[in-house]
C-alpha atoms as one frame of an Amber mdcrd trajectory, in Angstrom:
protein
   2.534  17.668  -6.738   2.696  15.997 -10.106   6.095  14.649  -9.230   4.793
  12.672  -6.229   2.054  11.231  -8.327   4.521  10.138 -10.993   6.824   8.650
  -8.358   3.884   6.839  -6.839   2.866   5.376 -10.181   6.522   4.419 -11.034
   6.864   2.715  -7.619   3.707   0.748  -8.373   5.357  -0.513 -11.602   8.731
  -1.131 -10.003   7.341  -3.337  -7.221   6.101  -5.777  -9.914   9.652  -6.324
 -11.057  11.111  -7.612  -7.717  13.235 -10.639  -8.034  11.888 -12.044  -4.764
   8.444 -11.824  -3.225   8.458  -9.893   0.005   7.237 -11.445   3.276   3.500
 -11.243   4.012   3.973  -8.341   6.595   5.711  -6.232   3.885   3.076  -7.162
   1.318   0.356  -5.984   3.668   2.197  -2.768   4.395   2.688  -2.135   0.585
  -1.022  -2.919  -0.040  -2.240  -0.597   2.735   0.024   2.329   1.741  -0.956
   1.863  -1.930  -4.703   1.852  -1.170  -4.388   4.740   1.239  -2.462   6.743
  -1.262  -4.713   5.957  -4.147  -8.085   6.046  -2.450  -7.716   7.623   1.040
  -9.360   6.144   4.081 -10.714   2.616   4.103 -14.146   2.198   2.710 -16.708
  -0.526   2.147 -17.745  -3.400   4.361 -15.112  -5.511   6.140 -14.703  -8.935
   4.449 -16.361 -11.935   6.064 -14.768 -13.916   8.840 -13.551 -16.766   6.693
 -11.891 -14.406   4.105  -8.631 -14.317   5.988  -6.663 -12.572   3.245  -9.307
 -10.022   2.574  -9.748  -9.323   6.303  -5.923  -8.906   6.757  -5.791  -6.427
   3.907  -8.870  -4.562   5.149  -7.397  -4.283   8.635  -3.938  -3.252   7.395
  -5.575  -0.473   5.380  -7.820   0.602   8.251  -4.869   1.119  10.482  -3.795
   3.977   8.191  -7.051   5.886   8.679  -6.408   9.598   8.979  -3.056   9.373
   7.091  -3.101  11.887   4.235  -2.929  10.428   0.707   0.306  12.412   0.105
   2.025  10.846   3.229   0.869   7.394   2.215   2.291   7.904  -1.250   5.600
   9.100   0.098   5.893   6.132   2.523   4.883   3.667  -0.273   7.561   5.174
  -2.635  10.212   4.967   0.178   9.335   1.299   0.881   9.462   0.350  -2.748
  12.814   2.076  -3.223  14.094   0.149  -0.095  12.938  -3.049  -1.500  14.199
  -2.486  -5.048  17.294  -0.565  -4.027
């Protein structure tokens, strides 16, 4: 279990070192997987209508509701490896 946590934390560091910024869909997927892996199911109020970025992030995270934190961490690590590979 500690290995997955370490891999997840390393992936979070590795993603900051990308040469090119991923497209918005990939960024949303990374955000959602990270939040689900770190915190679990979405919580808190949905951002206001005119907070387009906040709303997109919230909705991307909400789509992962019910995904276990371990599964989200594994998917996050795999996606980061694909991007940095």
